[in-house]
DRENKOLZA-141295 format. One record per residue (C-alpha): x, y, z; residue in one letter. Coordinates in steps of 0.25 Angstrom, whole numbers, padded with zeros to 4 digits. Example, Ala and Ser with C-alpha at 12.3 -4.5 7.8 and 13.67 -1.06 7.14 Angstrom:
BEGIN
R     x     y     z res
R  0049 -0018  0031   A
R  0055 -0004  0029   S
# end
This chain:
BEGIN
R     x     y     z res
R -0213 -0017 -0058   M
R -0221 -0006 -0064   S
R -0233 -0006 -0054   D
R -0234  0006 -0044   P
R -0227  0004 -0031   R
R -0234  0007 -0017   L
R -0224  0018 -0014   I
R -0228  0026 -0026   E
R -0242  0027 -0020   S
R -0241  0026 -0005   A
R -0230  0024  0006   F
R -0231  0023  0021   P
R -0222  0035  0023   L
R -0226  0039  0037   K
R -0225  0025  0042   Q
R -0212  0023  0036   A
R -0207  0036  0042   S
R -0212  0033  0056   I
R -0205  0019  0056   N
R -0192  0025  0050   S
R -0191  0035  0061   V
R -0194  0024  0072   H
R -0183  0015  0065   E
R -0172  0025  0068   K
R -0173  0022  0083   N
R -0171  0007  0080   V
R -0157  0002  0084   R
R -0157 -0013  0087   H
R -0158 -0021  0074   G
R -0159 -0010  0064   H
R -0150 -0010  0052   I
R -0146  0004  0056   S
R -0138 -0002  0067   T
R -0129 -0010  0058   L
R -0121  0002  0053   H
R -0123  0017  0052   I
R -0128  0021  0038   W
R -0132  0035  0034   P
R -0146  0037  0029   A
R -0151  0023  0033   R
R -0165  0021  0028   R
R -0176  0017  0038   P
R -0180  0002  0036   L
R -0195  0006  0038   A
R -0194  0016  0026   A
R -0187  0006  0017   C
R -0197 -0005  0020   R
R -0209  0004  0017   A
R -0202  0010  0004   A
R -0199 -0004 -0001   L
R -0213 -0010  0002   I
R -0219  0002 -0005   A
R -0210  0001 -0017   T
R -0211 -0014 -0019   L
R -0226 -0016 -0017   L
R -0235 -0011 -0028   P
R -0246  0000 -0026   D
R -0259 -0007 -0022   P
R -0267  0003 -0030   G
R -0277  0009 -0020   T
R -0275  0019 -0009   E
R -0281  0010  0001   E
R -0272 -0002 -0002   E
R -0260  0008 -0002   R
R -0263  0013  0012   K
R -0265 -0002  0017   K
R -0251 -0006  0011   L
R -0244  0007  0017   C
R -0250  0004  0031   E
R -0246 -0011  0030   R
R -0232 -0006  0027   I
R -0231  0006  0037   G
R -0243  0004  0047   G
R -0252  0015  0052   K
R -0247  0028  0058   V
R -0252  0030  0072   V
R -0250  0041  0082   K
R -0244  0037  0096   V
R -0242  0046  0108   I
R -0228  0044  0115   K
R -0222  0050  0127   Q
R -0209  0058  0126   K
R -0200  0063  0137   K
R -0195  0077  0135   L
R -0182  0082  0140   P
R -0189  0089  0151   N
R -0195  0076  0156   G
R -0209  0079  0152   R
R -0216  0068  0144   I
R -0223  0072  0132   E
R -0233  0064  0123   N
R -0229  0064  0108   I
R -0238  0059  0097   E
R -0230  0051  0087   T
R -0233  0042  0075   E
R -0231  0027  0074   E
R -0234  0016  0064   T
R -0243  0004  0068   V
R -0241 -0008  0059   G
R -0234 -0009  0046   G
R -0220 -0015  0044   I
R -0211 -0003  0045   L
R -0209 -0004  0060   H
R -0195 -0008  0065   W
R -0197 -0022  0069   G
R -0208 -0026  0059   S
R -0198 -0033  0050   E
R -0204 -0046  0053   S
R -0218 -0041  0052   D
R -0228 -0051  0044   P
R -0231 -0039  0035   D
R -0217 -0039  0030   I
R -0219 -0053  0024   H
R -0232 -0048  0018   W
R -0225 -0037  0011   F
R -0214 -0046  0006   R
R -0225 -0055  0000   E
R -0232 -0043 -0006   K
R -0219 -0038 -0012   I
R -0215 -0051 -0018   R
R -0230 -0052 -0024   E
R -0228 -0038 -0030   A
R -0215 -0044 -0037   Y
R -0221 -0057 -0043   G
R -0217 -0065 -0031   G
R -0202 -0062 -0031   R
R -0194 -0053 -0022   A
R -0191 -0039 -0028   P
R -0177 -0034 -0029   K
R -0174 -0021 -0022   V
R -0161 -0014 -0025   L
R -0155 -0003 -0016   D
R -0143  0003 -0023   P
R -0140  0012 -0012   F
R -0143  0003  0000   A
R -0135  0010  0011   G
R -0139  0004  0024   G
R -0148 -0006  0018   G
R -0162 -0002  0023   A
R -0169 -0004  0009   I
R -0163 -0017  0005   P
R -0165 -0023  0019   L
R -0180 -0019  0019   E
R -0181 -0025  0005   A
R -0175 -0038  0009   M
R -0185 -0038  0021   R
R -0196 -0037  0011   L
R -0191 -0049  0003   G
R -0184 -0041 -0008   C
R -0171 -0045 -0015   E
R -0163 -0033 -0010   A
R -0150 -0028 -0017   T
R -0143 -0017 -0009   A
R -0131 -0009 -0015   V
R -0122  0002 -0009   D
R -0109  0007 -0013   I
R -0105  0011  0001   N
R -0097 -0001  0008   P
R -0103  0002  0021   V
R -0117  0001  0016   A
R -0113 -0012  0008   W
R -0109 -0018  0022   F
R -0121 -0013  0029   I
R -0130 -0019  0018   L
R -0122 -0033  0019   K
R -0125 -0033  0034   C
R -0139 -0029  0033   T
R -0144 -0037  0021   L
R -0135 -0048  0018   E
R -0128 -0054  0030   Y
R -0141 -0055  0039   P
R -0147 -0064  0028   Q
R -0134 -0071  0025   K
R -0131 -0075  0039   F
R -0145 -0075  0045   A
R -0147 -0088  0054   G
R -0133 -0092  0052   K
R -0122 -0094  0062   K
R -0107 -0093  0060   L
R -0095 -0096  0069   P
R -0090 -0084  0076   L
R -0076 -0079  0072   P
R -0064 -0083  0080   D
R -0061 -0069  0085   F
R -0075 -0068  0091   A
R -0073 -0082  0098   L
R -0061 -0076  0105   K
R -0068 -0063  0111   D
R -0074 -0066  0125   P
R -0084 -0055  0125   E
R -0089 -0058  0111   F
R -0091 -0073  0114   M
R -0097 -0070  0128   E
R -0108 -0061  0121   S
R -0110 -0071  0110   F
R -0112 -0083  0120   F
R -0122 -0074  0128   K
R -0130 -0071  0116   A
R -0131 -0086  0114   Q
R -0137 -0088  0128   G
R -0125 -0093  0135   L
R -0123 -0087  0150   T
R -0115 -0091  0162   G
R -0107 -0104  0162   A
R -0111 -0107  0148   S
R -0106 -0094  0143   L
R -0093 -0095  0151   K
R -0091 -0110  0145   S
R -0092 -0106  0131   Q
R -0083 -0094  0133   L
R -0073 -0104  0139   A
R -0074 -0114  0128   K
R -0070 -0103  0118   L
R -0058 -0100  0127   G
R -0064 -0087  0132   L
R -0068 -0082  0146   D
R -0070 -0069  0152   R
R -0055 -0066  0152   K
R -0053 -0071  0138   G
R -0044 -0083  0143   E
R -0043 -0094  0133   A
R -0046 -0109  0137   H
R -0041 -0117  0125   P
R -0046 -0130  0132   E
R -0060 -0125  0131   L
R -0060 -0119  0117   L
R -0070 -0129  0111   E
R -0084 -0124  0111   T
R -0097 -0126  0104   E
R -0096 -0121  0090   S
R -0111 -0118  0088   F
R -0110 -0108  0099   L
R -0099 -0100  0091   L
R -0108 -0098  0079   E
R -0115 -0084  0078   A
R -0125 -0077  0069   D
R -0123 -0065  0061   L
R -0125 -0055  0073   A
R -0114 -0061  0081   W
R -0105 -0063  0069   Q
R -0106 -0048  0067   V
R -0103 -0045  0081   R
R -0091 -0054  0080   A
R -0085 -0047  0068   W
R -0089 -0034  0074   G
R -0080 -0038  0086   L
R -0069 -0041  0076   W
R -0070 -0027  0069   V
R -0071 -0020  0083   L
R -0058 -0028  0087   N
R -0051 -0024  0074   Q
R -0055 -0009  0075   A
R -0050 -0009  0090   R
R -0036 -0014  0085   K
R -0036 -0004  0074   D
R -0041  0008  0083   L
R -0035  0005  0097   A
R -0023  0015  0095   R
R -0033  0026  0092   F
R -0042  0023  0104   Y
R -0033  0020  0116   P
R -0041  0016  0128   T
R -0037  0022  0142   Y
R -0042  0017  0155   A
R -0046  0025  0168   D
R -0044  0020  0182   F
R -0057  0021  0188   E
R -0068  0012  0195   P
R -0080  0006  0187   L
R -0089  0013  0198   V
R -0083  0027  0201   K
R -0085  0028  0216   V
R -0076  0036  0225   G
R -0061  0039  0222   N
R -0051  0030  0215   W
R -0036  0031  0211   E
R -0035  0039  0198   K
R -0025  0034  0188   R
R -0022  0040  0174   P
R -0029  0033  0163   M
R -0021  0022  0156   R
R -0021  0017  0142   L
R -0028  0003  0141   V
R -0019 -0008  0134   P
R -0024 -0016  0123   L
R -0023 -0031  0121   D
R -0019 -0038  0108   E
R -0033 -0037  0103   D
R -0033 -0022  0105   C
R -0043 -0023  0116   K
R -0042 -0015  0129   L
R -0034 -0023  0140   D
R -0039 -0016  0152   I
R -0036 -0028  0161   D
R -0021 -0024  0159   A
R -0023 -0011  0166   L
R -0032 -0017  0177   N
R -0022 -0029  0180   A
R -0018 -0023  0193   E
R -0032 -0025  0199   F
R -0038 -0039  0203   D
R -0052 -0044  0200   E
R -0058 -0040  0213   S
R -0053 -0026  0211   Y
R -0059 -0025  0197   L
R -0072 -0031  0202   S
R -0075 -0019  0211   D
R -0081 -0008  0201   P
R -0076  0003  0211   T
R -0062  0000  0210   K
R -0054  0008  0199   P
R -0048  0001  0188   R
R -0044  0004  0174   W
R -0056  0006  0164   I
R -0054  0006  0149   A
R -0060  0018  0142   K
R -0059  0015  0127   P
R -0059  0028  0118   T
R -0072  0029  0111   V
R -0070  0043  0104   A
R -0061  0055  0103   Y
R -0068  0069  0104   L
R -0061  0080  0095   W
R -0064  0094  0093   A
R -0059  0103  0081   R
R -0051  0115  0086   T
R -0048  0129  0080   V
R -0038  0140  0085   T
R -0045  0152  0092   C
R -0042  0164  0083   K
R -0042  0173  0096   N
R -0032  0165  0106   C
R -0027  0154  0097   R
R -0032  0143  0106   A
R -0037  0130  0101   T
R -0052  0129  0101   I
R -0059  0116  0101   P
R -0072  0116  0093   L
R -0083  0110  0102   L
R -0098  0111  0100   K
R -0100  0105  0114   T
R -0092  0100  0126   R
R -0102  0090  0130   W
R -0096  0076  0129   L
R -0108  0069  0134   C
R -0121  0074  0139   K
R -0130  0063  0144   K
R -0139  0062  0157   D
R -0128  0054  0164   R
R -0116  0058  0157   K
R -0112  0073  0155   R
R -0097  0075  0150   V
R -0092  0088  0146   L
R -0079  0092  0139   L
R -0073  0104  0147   T
R -0064  0114  0140   M
R -0055  0125  0146   E
R -0043  0133  0140   P
R -0029  0127  0142   N
R -0018  0134  0150   A
R -0013  0142  0139   D
R -0026  0144  0132   R
R -0022  0138  0119   T
R -0033  0127  0120   G
R -0043  0120  0129   V
R -0042  0109  0139   I
R -0053  0099  0139   F
R -0059  0091  0151   G
R -0070  0081  0153   I
R -0081  0084  0163   E
R -0090  0072  0167   N
R -0103  0072  0174   N
R -0107  0086  0170   V
R -0118  0091  0179   L
R -0132  0094  0173   V
R -0136  0109  0177   V
R -0149  0115  0175   G
R -0163  0114  0180   K
R -0170  0110  0167   N
R -0166  0105  0153   A
R -0164  0118  0147   A
R -0155  0123  0158   Q
R -0147  0110  0158   R
R -0146  0111  0143   R
R -0141  0125  0143   E
R -0131  0122  0154   H
R -0125  0110  0146   D
R -0124  0118  0134   K
R -0116  0129  0141   R
R -0106  0120  0148   I
R -0104  0111  0136   G
R -0103  0122  0126   Q
R -0091  0120  0116   G
R -0083  0130  0108   T
R -0091  0130  0096   M
R -0104  0137  0093   S
R -0111  0142  0080   R
R -0103  0155  0080   N
R -0089  0148  0081   G
R -0080  0143  0093   A
R -0076  0150  0106   W
R -0062  0149  0112   C
R -0061  0143  0126   P
R -0048  0150  0128   C
R -0051  0164  0124   C
R -0066  0165  0124   G
R -0079  0159  0129   N
R -0091  0152  0124   P
R -0098  0165  0120   N
R -0087  0170  0111   T
R -0082  0165  0097   V
R -0067  0163  0094   A
R -0069  0156  0081   M
R -0081  0158  0072   T
R -0086  0147  0063   M
R -0079  0154  0051   E
R -0066  0154  0059   D
R -0067  0139  0062   I
R -0071  0136  0047   R
R -0059  0144  0042   L
R -0050  0137  0052   E
R -0055  0123  0047   G
R -0053  0127  0033   Q
R -0038  0131  0036   A
R -0036  0118  0043   G
R -0033  0125  0056   R
R -0043  0117  0065   M
R -0038  0106  0074   G
R -0044  0096  0083   A
R -0043  0091  0098   M
R -0048  0080  0106   M
R -0057  0084  0116   T
R -0061  0071  0123   A
R -0061  0055  0122   V
R -0073  0047  0124   V
R -0070  0033  0131   V
R -0079  0022  0134   D
R -0075  0015  0147   P
R -0075  0000  0147   I
R -0082 -0004  0161   K
R -0090 -0016  0165   P
R -0105 -0013  0166   R
R -0109 -0010  0181   L
R -0123 -0008  0186   K
R -0127  0006  0188   R
R -0130  0010  0202   K
R -0143  0017  0206   A
R -0140  0032  0205   G
R -0128  0031  0196   D
R -0130  0042  0186   D
R -0116  0040  0179   T
R -0116  0036  0165   A
R -0107  0025  0159   A
R -0102  0025  0145   G
R -0092  0034  0138   K
R -0082  0043  0145   E
R -0074  0055  0140   Y
R -0060  0059  0143   R
R -0050  0069  0138   L
R -0040  0065  0127   P
R -0026  0061  0131   T
R -0013  0065  0125   E
R -0010  0051  0119   E
# end
């Protein structure tokens, strides 16, 4: 069409910007959680741009203003309270939008239907065609479909292509449909228990359905009870994605198990008092490459394991390996790990520091793990300065200092020296720490317990 478009004369820029910023904080249900994609366009900005592009210019300034307000709403100033690091609460004036269809959650707003009708009316009663030849994460074609357009999305990147299929095609194709769960999902006790709970089954009815599938909490088969109601085993798209995601996870676990061996520590679930220390052991794998921690705990009976204060073998799967580049000191020829900081974790309830000291012959360093690092300082500035001092690495803007022949105020290797070492291929690498994620049952936290659960850190082994 040759008629002027609204976007040529007016656009709710401020409203689109405010809602786009707010959208960045949305996590549940947003397409950005489907897969990471760089430079993903905000849905609010795409929706506003498409409406302003597809609708004709109303012709007068007053009508343009009304239409822009119907798209983006009105901008109002709101006073909000913000808690500062020092504990003081400060009133801050911010801008928000009231009305319009750009808010997250307004996808079913009645005004969306009004805009659909206006767009079809502008194109002679038919749905306009929208082509995005560089669709990427699919924000523009998704909003075009939401506005009733015939959207065509193209991208040469296979990852983008798959994201587009999952964003635009599959939800429409399988909406309201239920398909039988794959066989491998029916054999997984944890998956089927979650699936039946989502359908509202609890207690005896949940156990009954698991038994009919040949599953109980220990995964024991009961062939005589294998028959079950077929309608309970049909799942919608969301559960199909979960099932096949489980398949991908299991296949990846089989392929990567040898690169991420899991060790177990002998300790109680609730660390009170003293207990017998044992060297950590490698956790065996079953035929599906899943951790078989029961094999290590076979020496203990159920009454022993039911007491959280009793030590037992706890599997701690490896999550990540932390490495550091190394250079050779030009003064003493010791190996210097290049670290900007030695803090492994610095949170309110978990403070873990990587310690470092020269080895016996001063040819390198020996690392250690210091847990529960104390907070020192009367105010935030003092605490920050103390943490910076004790967590200082070997790197600075000037270069690197050597732990074997210098101190943090000296420079053994300048940045130019390090650059030349890298160009000559003389830089090395060394593992500094291993991040593990313990597999423990969830226990109710006691009052006054400030210990933090979650990931732990240990030194690398020789294997």
